[in-house]
GULUMVEX-40454 format. One record per residue: residue in three letters; x, y, z of N, C-alpha, C, O in turn. Coordinates in steps of 0.05 Angstrom, whole numbers, plus 5000, padded with zeros to 4 digits. Layout:
ALAXYZXYZXYZXYZ;...
This chain:
MET501449784999500050004998501650265000503450285017;LYS501050434985502450684979501350905002498950925008;VAL503051065014502151255032503051515021505451545018;ASN501251715015501851995004502452185025501452145046;PHE503752375022504752585039503752865027504352925004;THR502253025043501953305041504053425058504253365082;GLU505853625045507553805059506054045067504354145052;THR506654135088504754375101506554605112505654785126;VAL509454575105511154805118510355085103510955295116;LEU509455125081508755365066506055485077505255715073;ARG504755305093501955435105501655315134502555475151;ASP500755115142499655065169502355045188502355105212;ALA504154975177506654885197507755185203507855245227;ASN508555385185509055655192506855815207507255995223;GLN504455725198502055875213501955805239501355975256;SER502455525245502455465276504955575289504655635313;LEU506855605279509655615295509855925293510256045314;ILE509656065272510656335268508356525262508856755255;ALA505556445266503556595259503656685231502956915227;THR504456555213504156575184505756845176504956995158;ARG507856875189509757095183512257055160514257205157;LEU511456795144513456745125513556875098511856805081;PRO515257055092514757235066515457015043516456795048;PHE514757095021515356914996518256894987519256704973;GLU519557114996522357134990523956945003525956854993;LYS523156865029524656715047524356405036526056235041;PHE522456345023522356065012522356034987522355804978;GLN522256264967522656244938524956044930524255854916;PRO527556064939530055924930529655614933531155454921;ILE527855524948527455214955525155094938525054854935;LEU523255274928520855204911521854954892520654734890;SER523655004881524154814857524954544866524354344852;LYS526254514888526754284905523754144914523253904911;ILE522354304923519554234935518054074913516953864917;ASP518254194891516954114865517853834858516353684845;LYS520153774865521253484858521353304877522253084872;ALA520553354900520653144926518852904926519152704940;GLY516652934908515152704908512552774924510652604924;TYR512252954936509752994954506752954934506752994910;PHE504852894948502152814940501153104929500153144906;SER501653324951500753584946502353774963503653664981;VAL502454024961503754184979501654404987500654544970;GLU501054435014499154595023500554875023502554895038;CYS499855055011501555295008499555605009500455835005;TRP497155555013495155795008492855715026492555495034;GLY491155955031488455915045489455955075491656045079;GLY487755875096488255925123488556205127487156375118;ALA490356235141491356535150493356665134494056905137;THR494356485115496256595097495056885080496457085076;PHE492756875072491657085055491657365074492957555066;ASP490357375098490257575118493457705124494057935123;SER494857495128497457545134499157695114500357895121;CYS499157605088500157745064499458015067501358175068;LEU496858125069495758345068496458525092497358745088;ARG495958435114496458555138499358575147500058785158;TYR501058385143503958375156505758385136507758535140;LEU505558235112507958175092508158375066509958365049;GLU505758555068506058755045506458595016507758674997;GLU504858335019504758194990501758174981499958184997;ASP501558144952499158094945498757804947500457664935;PRO496557684961496757394965496457224939497456994937;TRP494957354919494257264894496757214878497057014865;GLU498457394879500957394863503057234875505057164862;ARG502857174903504256954916503656704908505456534907;LEU500856664902500156404890500856344863501456114856;ARG500856564848501656524821504956484816505856394795;LYS506356564835509156504834509356224849511056074839;ILE508456144865508655864875507955714850509555544843;ARG505755744836504655564818506855544794507155334781;LYS508355764789510055784764512755634773514155534756;ALA513455614799515955514811515355184816517155014818;CYS513055134816512354824823510054684802507854604810;PRO510854684777509154614757508054334761505754274754;ASN509654164773509253874774507953784801507653554806;THR507253964817506153884842503153974844502354174833;LYS501653844858499053914862499054164889499954124911;LEU498154394881497854584904494854574915492854584900;GLN495054564948493054514959492554824980494354974987;MET489754854985489155085003487155015019485754825012;LEU486755135044484955065063482655345061483355575062;LEU480255255057478155455057476055415078475255185083;ARG475255605089473055605113470355595107468655715120;GLY469755455085466955455074465855725063466855855045;GLN463355795077462256045075464056265086463456495080;ASN465956225100467356435111469756475092470956695094;LEU470456335075472656375054475056375072475656175086;LEU476456595073478956635088478756835113480456895130;GLY476356925109475857125130474557005160475056785169;TYR473057185170471857115198469157145199468057125220;LYS467857195179464757185179463657045154465156935139;HIS461457065151459856915130459557125102458857365106;TYR460157025079459857175055457957075037457156845037;PRO457057265020454757185000455856974979458256954972;ASP453656824969454056604955455956674927457556524918;ASP455356924917456557044890460057034902461856924891;VAL460157164923463257194930464356964940466856944939;VAL463156774950464756474953464756354923466856234918;ARG462956344901463456274878465756354863467256194851;LEU465956654864468156784849470656704863472356624848;PHE471156714886473456674905474256404899476656364895;VAL472656194898473655904888474355894861476255754856;ARG473156014841473956024815476456174808477856104789;LYS477056394823479556504818481756354833484056364825;SER481156224851483356104868484455854849486855804845;VAL482555734840483055474817484455664793486855634789;GLU483355804780484855984759487856054765489456024746;ASN488856154792490856244798493156034806495456074814;GLY491655784803494155564808493455294828494655084826;ILE491255364849490455164865488854884853486854904840;ASP489854674857489154434851486854274866485054134857;ILE487454334892485954174915485154394939486754534952;ILE482554394941481354554961479954424985477754314983;ARG481354435008480454305031478054475044478754695052;ILE476054415047473754595052472654485083472454245088;PHE472154665100471254595124469454795135469755035130;ASP467454695154465854895168466754835196467154615205;ALA466955105211467755085240465854915259466654815280;LEU463354905249461354775270460754525253458854385261;ASN461954445233461054195216458354215209456854015209;ASP457554455204454954495192454754475161455554665147;ILE453654275150454854195120453254385101453654365077;ARG451254595111450154805099452155005090451955145070;ASN454054995105456155235105458455125085460355275085;ILE458654925071460654815055459754715031461354625015;GLU456354745027455354665000456554824976457854704959;VAL456055074976456755294955459655234944460355204921;ALA461555214970464555224963465054954948466454944927;VAL463954734961464254474941463154464913464454404893;ASP460754544913459354544886461454714868461854624846;GLU462754964875463855134855466655024854467855104834;THR468054864871470354754865470254524845471954494828;LEU468454374847467554144825467054264800468054164780;LYS465654484798464754644775467454764760467754784736;SER469454814779471854924765473854754758475954844750;GLY473254464762475154254754476954194776478754034771;ALA476854314801478854234821478154014835475953924831;HIS479753894854478753744873477853834900479253974915;ALA475453744907474153844932474253664953472853464953;GLN476153724974476453574998474953675021475453895031;GLY472853515030470953585050472653495075474153305073;ALA472453665102473953655124471953615148470053775153;ILE472553405162471253375187473053525209475553515210;CYS471553685226473153835246473253655269471253645283;PHE475453515276475553305300475053435325476653615328;THR473453395345473953495372472253285390470853105381;ARG472553335415471853165436469553345456469853575465;SER467453205459465353345472463253145481463252935470;PRO461553175498459353045506457352995479455752805480;ILE457453175457455353115438456853035413455553045392;HIS459752935410461452905389461652585392461652475413;SER461852465368462252155367463152065348463352205327;LEU464051795348464551725320462551685303463051725279;GLY460151615309458151585291457451875281456651905258;SER457652065296456552345287458752455263457952595244;PHE461752375267463552405247463052255223463252375202;VAL462351995225461751835203459151955188459251955163;ASN457352025199454752115185455452375171454352425150;TYR457052515181457952825171459652715143459052815122;ALA461452535143462852455120461252335100461752345076;LYS458752185111456952085087455352325075454652335051;ALA454852525093453352745081455152915059454252995038;MET458252945068459553035049460452885023461453015005;GLU460152635021460752465001458052514983458252514959;LYS455852544994453352564975453352854960452052904939;LEU455153064975455453304959457253244935457053384914;GLY459053044937460953004915463553094922465053194906;VAL464153064944466953164950468952894939468152654940;ASN471552994930473152794922474852614942476052404935;SER474852724968476252594989475452715015474252935015;VAL475852585036474752695065477152695079478652495081;CYS477552905089480052945110479052945138476953055144;ILE480352835155480052875186481853095196484253075198;LYS480453315202482153555212482253595239480553725251;ASP484553475252484753445282486653745287489153745284;MET485653915291486854155290488554245320490354415321;ALA487654085341489054125365490753905374491753915396;GLY491153675354493053495360491853335384493453245401;ILE489153285387488353135412487152855402486252695419;MET486952795377486152525367488452325376490752355370;SER487352105392489351935400489651795380488251825360;PRO491851585382492251365359490151145359489451015339;GLN489151125381486550915380484251035364482950915346;GLU483651315371481451465361481751475331479851425316;ALA484151525322484751555296484251285280483151295258;TYR485051055290485050835280481950735275481250625255;ASP480350795296477850725296475850935274474050875259;LEU477051165278475451305257475651295226473951315209;VAL478851225224479451215196478050945185476950925163;LYS478250745201476650465197473850505190472950425168;SER472450635207469650665202469150825178467150775164;LEU470751015171470651175148471250985125469350965108;LYS473250865121473750695102471250485094470750415071;GLU469850405115468050215115465350355103463650225091;ASN465050615108462450765101462450955078460251025069;VAL464851065069464951225044466951085029468550935039;LYS466851165002468251074978471151264970472951194955;VAL470851474983472851664971475351674989475151615013;PRO477551734978480351734995479951885021478352065023;ILE481651795043481451885069484052055077486151935076;VAL484152285083486752425088486552495122484452545133;VAL488752485133488652565162491152785166493352785156;HIS489952955182491653215188491153235219488953225231;THR493653255230493553285255496253485269497853575252;HIS496553545294498453695301500053555321498853375333;SER503053625329504253495349504353615378505953555396;THR501953815378502053975405501953785427503853825442;THR500553605432500153395450502553205452503153105474;GLY503853155432505952945428504952695417506552535409;LEU502152645414500852475401501152465366500752245354;GLY501752675354501752665328503052475314501552345299;PRO505852385313507052145299505451875300504851745280;MET504851825329503251595333500551575323499551375315;THR499351825324496351815314496751775277495151625266;LEU498451895264498651825239499751535231499251455208;LEU501051395247502051175243499150955243498650775227;LYS497951025265495650835266493450885247491950705242;ALA493051145235491351205217492151125190490451095173;VAL494951065184495750925158495450635161494850485141;GLU495750545187494850245191491750155185490949945176;ALA490350355193487350375188486250375161484050275155;GLY488350515143487550515110487750815102487050875079;ALA488650975118488951275111490551335086492951285086;ASP489451425069490751435039493051685038495051655024;VAL492851905051494352145050494952225082493152225099;ILE497452305088497452435115499052715107500552765088;ASP498252895129499453185128502053165147501753065169;THR504353265139507053275155508353535149507453695133;SER510553565163511553865157514653745159515453595177;ILE516153855139519153815141519953865169518954045183;SER522153665176522753655206524053955218523753985242;SER525054125206525654375216523554545227523854705246;PHE521254505212518954625219516454495233514254595235;SER517254235243515054075252515354085282516854235293;GLY513753915294513453885320512154105339511454305327;GLY511854095364510454295377507154345370505554165374;THR506454595360503954625350503854575320501654585309;SER506054505304506054455280505754125273505853955291;GLN505554055252505353765245507553575251509853665254;PRO507053325252509253135256511253145232510553245211;PRO513953015237515653115214515852905189515752665193;THR516153005167515652885141517952615144517152375143;GLU520452685146522152515145521852265163521752035155;THR521652355187520952105210518751925204519051685208;LEU516252035192513751875186514651685160514251445156;ALA515951885143517051645122518751455122518551265106;TYR520751485142522351275156521051025168521550785164;ALA519351145184517550945202516250755184516450515186;LEU514650905162512450765148514250555128513350335123;ARG516550655118517950495099518750185116519049965106;GLN518950245141520250035156517949795161518349555165;GLN515249955160512749755165512049665137509949545136;GLY513249705116512949585095510849735075509749615057;PHE510349985080508650205065510850275044513250265049;GLU509850355018510650484999510650795003508450915006;VAL512650915003512851185005514151324983516351254977;GLY512951524969514151624943515951864944516551994924;LEU516751904965518752134969521552064961522551844963;ASN522952354951525752314947527152394971527252634976;ASP528352194990529952275013532252485007532752665023;LYS533452464989535752664983534752944982535653144994;THR532352934963531453224958529653314986529453554990;VAL528653165001527253225024529553355045529253565058;ASN531753175045533853285065534553555055534753745071;GLN534853605029535653885024533254125034533654345045;ILE531254035028528954245032529254275062529154495073;ASN529754035079529954095108532554285119532654455137;ASP534554195101536854395110536554675103537554855117;PHE534954745079534255005074532555135098533255345109;PHE530255005105528755115126529955135155528955285172;LYS532254985158533655025184534655335190534555445212;GLY535555425166536555675165534155885173534456055190;VAL531855835156529555985160529055995186528856215197;ARG528755785200527755705226529555875249528655975269;ASP532255885239534056005260533856305260534356435280;GLU533256405240532756695234529956785249529957005261;PHE528056645250525856705266526256665295525256825310;PHE527756465304529056425333530156705340529256855358;LYS532256765324533957025331532057255334532557415352;SER530057285317528357545317526357525340525057725346;GLY526157295353523757275371521257195361519357165376;SER521157165335518357135320517456845327515056795329;LEU519456655329518956405336519156335371521256335383;ASN517156305381517356305411517356005420515655835414;PRO519355975435519955675441517455525457517755285461;VAL515655635465513655575477511555425456510355225464;VAL511255495435510155345412511355065403510154895391;MET514055065410515654855401515454605422516054375416;SER514554675442514354485463512054275465510054335453;THR511954065477510053905482507853945504508553915527;GLU504954015498503454115520501453905520499553925505;PRO501653655538499353465543496853555555494853415559;GLU497153845563494753965577493054055553490654085559;ALA493654095527491654125507489853855506487553875498;LEU490753635513488653465511485953535528483853415523;ILE486253715546483953805562482954045551480454065549;TYR484554265543484454515534483054475506481054615500;GLN484154275488483454235460484054515443482454605426;ILE486454635450486854875437488954805412491054685415;PRO488054875391489554825366492354995363492855185379;GLY494154915344496755055347496655345342497955495357;GLY495055445319494755665310493855845333495056055339;MET491855745344490455885369492255935389492456165397;LEU493755755399495755785420497856035414498256225429;SER498855965389501056175381499656445383500856635394;ASN497356485374496356755377495356835401494857075403;LEU494956695421494156715450496656835461496757035475;VAL498856675453501656735466502157045455502657225471;ALA501957075427502557345417501157575431502157775441;GLN498257495430496257675444496757795471496458035477;LEU497557595489498057625515500957775522501457925541;THR502557695501505457815505505458105497507358245505;ALA503358225480503358455469502158645492502658885493;GLN500458515511499058675529500858615558500058675580;HIS502858505553504658445576503158295596503358375619;LYS501758095593500457935607500557595601498557445604;LEU502857515594503457285584503357085614502856845612;ASP503757175633503757125658500956995667500656845687;ARG499057075649496056975654495356775634493056725629;LEU497356665622496256465599494956225610492956135599;GLU496056085633494755865644492155945649490355785643;GLU491256215662488656255667486656235641484556115642;VAL487756355617486256375596485856075587483656005580;LEU487655935589487955605578485455515591483555415579;GLU485355555622483255405635480355525627478255385628;GLU480355765622477755885617476855825590474455825585;THR478455775574477655705544475655455542473555495530;PRO476055205553473554995556471055105565468955055553;ARG471155285587469055355598467355525579464955495578;VAL468755695566467455855543466255655523463855675516;ARG467855485514466755285491464355165504462555175488;ALA463755055525461754935535459655095536457455025529;ASP460055345545457855525547456355615517454155715514;LEU458255535497457355635469456455345457456055325433;GLY456155165471454754925458456954745445456354615425;TYR459554745456461954585444462754565417463354365404;PRO462554845406464054875377466754755377468254775397;PRO467354605354470254535354472054775350471554935332;LEU474154805365476055025366477955015341480254915341;VAL476555145319478255175296476955425283474655515287;THR479055545264478355825256475755845243475255675225;PRO474056025248474256235264473456235293473856415309;MET472055975298471255955326473455945345473156065366;SER475455845340478055865355479056115367479856145390;GLN478956305346479256555353477556705371478356855389;MET474656665362472956755377472856705410472756865428;VAL473056445410472956325438475556405453475456465477;GLY477556415442480256545457480056785462480756855485;VAL479156985444479057275452476957275477477557385498;GLN474557165474472757135496473957045520473657185540;ALA475256825522476556705545478756925557479156965581;THR479757035538482257265547480457485559480757545583;ASN478657615545476557805560475857725586476257875605;ASN474657495589473557405615475957405636475357455660;VAL478457365629480157315648481557585654482057635678;LEU482257745637483357995638481258225650482358425660;SER478758205648476458405658475758325683474258485696;GLY476658075695475957985723472957915725471857905747;GLU471557875700468557825705467457655676467757755654;ARG466457445679466057265658463757415641461557485651;TYR464457455615462257565601461657875604459757985593;LYS463558005622463358335624463058435598461358615595;ASN464358355581465058445553464758205534466158005534;ILE462558255515462058035500462858125472462158345464;SER464257955458465358055433463358045410461457885413;ASN463458215387461158225371460957965356458757875350;GLU463257825351463457565338461857335356460257175345;ILE462257335382460457165397457557205398455957025402;LYS457157455394454157575395452757495370450357435370;SER454457495346453457415320453457075317451956955302;TYR455356965333454956675335452156585347450656425336;ILE451456715372449556605387446956715375444756675386;LYS447056845353444456955341444156775318442056785305;GLY446456565312445856395292447256435266447256265248;GLU448456685262449656775241452356595228453256615205;TYR453256415248455656285238454855955229456455805218;GLY452455885236450955675236449455525257448955665276;LYS448755305258447855145279449755095301451854985296;ALA448955165326450855085349450654845349448454745347;PRO453154675352453254365357451254265380449754075377;GLY451454405403449854335425448554595437448654815425;GLU447154565462446054795472447755025483449754985498;ILE446755255476448255485489447155565514444755575517;ASN448955625534448455705561446155935557446256145544;LYS444055825571441355995571441756325584440756535576;GLU443556275604443556595614445356725595444856965593;LEU447156635582448956755562446956845535447157065523;MET445256635529443656725502441556925513441057115498;GLU440456915534438457135548440157395546438957575535;LYS442657445555444457655557444757785529444958025527;VAL444957625506445257665480442957745464442757955451;LEU440957545465438557605447436157725465434357865453;GLY436057695489433857825505431457695498429457835493;GLY431357465498428657345498428357225466426957025463;GLU429457325446429257285418430556995415432156895431;LYS429456875391430456595385432856645362432756825346;PRO434856475364437056465343435656425316433556285317;MET436556515291435856435269436456115261438455995267;THR434056005245435055735240435455685211435755445204;CYS435455885191436255875163439155905164440456005182;ARG440155805137442855865128443556175128442356305112;TYR445156295142445456595144446356745114446056985108;ALA447356565101448456665074446056735055446256905037;ASP443556575061441056645047440556915049439757035028;LEU440857045072440057315075441657525067441057765069;LEU444057415056445957655053445857715021445957545003;GLU445657965016445758074988448258034974450258074987;PRO448457964946450457974932452558144938451958374947;GLY455158084935457058304942459058384921460458574925;ILE459358224898461658304880461158574870462758754873;GLU458458584856458058864838458159114857458759334848;LYS457659084879457559304899460459404905461159634905;ALA462059164910465159214918466659314890468759444891;ARG465759244871467359364845466359614840467859774830;GLU464159674845463159964841464660194865465260424858;TYR464960094887466260244908469160264897470160474891;LEU470360044895473560094888473860184862476160274859;GLY472460204842473260334816475760244809476260004810;GLU477560434800479960374785481960294803484260234795;ASN481160294831483160204854483859864850485959754855;ALA481559744839481959484836482759424806481459514787;LYS484459284804486059204776485058964766485658894743;SER483258804783482958534776480458434792479758564811;ASP479158214785476858084807478457994831477358014853;GLU480957894827482657844850482558044870482057974893;ASP483058304864483458564884480658594895480458644919;VAL478558564881475558564892475558384913475058454936;LEU475958144907475757944931477557964949476857834970;SER480058084951481658154974480458424987480858465011;TYR479058584973477458754989475158695005474358805026;ILE474058494993471658365005472258225035470858235055;ALA474458125030475757935052476358095074475258085096;PHE478558285068479758415087479858735075481658825061;PRO477558865083477259175067479559365075480959475058;ALA479859405102482159585105484859515100486459695096;GLN485559295100488259145096488959145064491159195053;ALA486659085052486759085019487459385009489259454994;GLU485559535022485659835011489059965021490560105007;ALA489359875043492259985048494359865028495960015018;PHE494259585022495959485006495759614974497759654960;PHE493559654968492759814942494760034942496560054925;GLU494260194962495760454962498760404963500260564953;LEU499560214974502760174979503660064949505860114940;ARG501659914934502559824909502960074890504960084876;GLU501460234889501160464876503860664881505060784864;GLU504460654909506660804913509260684900511060824891;ARG509360394902511760244893511860274864514060274853;ALA509660294848509260324817510560614810512160644791;THR509660834828510661094821513361094823514861194806;ARG514360964846517461024851519160854828521360934819;THR517960614820519360454802519560624771521560644758;PHE516660754765516760904742518661164745519961244726;ALA518761284767520261524771523661454768525361604759;TYR523961194778526861054780527561054749529461184740;SER525660904734526160834706526661084690528761094677;ILE524761294689525461554676527961664682529261784665;LYS528961634708531361804717533761654704535661774696;LYS533661394703535461214690535961234663538061174653;ILE533761334650533961374619534961634615536561664597;GLN534461814629535062094626538362104634539562314634;
């Protein structure tokens, strides 16, 4: 049996360890090697990369994707999409979702992993449909979590529902690294018995379970596993590519990776990692093993963001209190899986509760929207007192929230006018208005400077 590998260093690995602060120029020199390593796919876009490009890296995320595509013509490029949330933190109209998916494929994406933070299938239907219509691979994702209302049966039923939508594969997305080896074996085995599409397993090393979990998943029949090159693996990132390849080969599995090339990729990223260590952008806290996450269920990206948030407020000494408050907030909200955007929302609310000294003294607008039903159906019952505080006796909506939204493309085009050079610019603005407009200004300044320099050189 062959085991395929998806390499995550260009997306989730660096998102988990350095909050997605990896500029294109830092990894450009190694892309040709990545293209020859034998990966099933390379996850390089989506998730927080889009936001980070505009907000912190002063890059056009679409241009970044096109450059990766040009440098890696032989490898499938993969992205992570938050269903109706796209790459943002709220729901978008269907016309926006469809155009975003279409443009992602046109700019180089082959595989779109689509998930909903609440495992509400209504919130992935449009994205899956447009992915298939665009000729790309639609991968539906189960957000794995533990709670009194989540079970093996509920996950299998969700996978069956996604298969009916037409997904080409199903991914078990264990964003917090809490899935035990036995749970992975049982879930993969059940999925292989109940759905016909390939099964992909994604986990993190946060709790130390990651490598064992992937081994047992493969033994149960998993077709693809997510790993990261070893210099950017471990801690809140994924298990190491090289180690898993070595172990699986010894067990008799076929691994299609080129070891020499993979080692060259790792040597390159050692230097990148050391730069981030020296600058302080890579905090040793996120590189360690945190078995407490088995209780808190906090995913890698969420933990690194909490550390950064508390550090900025000079309150890192309150981290343990925030970690303890997080599962309490999650229970109050009906046990949503802690994955973007829910992980950020729950984390911010837990931080507010701790730092204000009073639970729900300040309720974020996002949490209010969630309680109103704007993110979908809560997995379980929301705390009645909290609902009363937010809704004042009203009932949350039961329809798909996107059905209430007006189309957004033409309105955004009209507003931007000549500031938008393409549909991609329009989509960047819709996803992150302030950050996109700031980037458009920067882009014009760069173009003006370049033009002035060219004229001066001619003279």
